[in-house]
N, C-alpha and C positions, 0 to 999 in steps of 0.2 A: 548453548545452541545459538547460532547466529540468527538475528532477526532483521531482515531487510524490509523496507517499505517499497512496494512496487506501484508506480503510477500507471494509470490505465489498466489496473488489475482486474476490472470487472469483465473485460471481454478481449477477444482477439489475441494479439501478441502478448499483452500484459497478463492476461489470464493464463496463457501458455507458460510464461515466465514464472508465474506463481506456482503452477503445477510442477514445473521442473525443479524449482527450489524446494518445494515440499518433498519431492521424491529424494532430494539430497539431504533431508532431515533439517531443513531450515523452518523456523517459525515465521511465516510470511504475514505481512500486513498489506493487503491489497488496498489501493486507494484509487478513486476515480471521480472525475468532475460531476458525473451524474449519479454517483452512488450506484446501486443496483437493485435495491429492495432487499438485498442480502445483508443481514446484520454484521457480517464479517467485513464488508467493504466500507472503508472510511471515505466519506465524501470530502474531496479536496480539489480546489481549483489551484493548480500549480503556479498560476500567474498572480495569485493573491498572497502577499506576504503575511497578512493578518491571519489568513486561513492556515498557513504553515504553523504559525505560533500556536493557534488553537488546537491543531492536530497534535503537536508535540506535547502540549500541556495535558492532553487527554491520553495519549498512548505512551508517553515517556520516550527515552532514547531508543534509537535504532542502530544497527550495526552497518547498514549500507542502504543505498538507494539505487533502484533500477528504474530508469526512465526511458 
């Protein structure tokens, strides 16, 4: 099962992309700079290289990126 990381996944277009990917049987990892209070959403500032490294150390590899 493909596993994409979706930036901005806590709301708006990012959340809609997450829903569409889930409907297509993808295991989605939503990420957002503010988090969301939802344990499923990974807090990530896409402008911070160190944050990217920390996220990938925590979640492992992904199959794609939706930004």
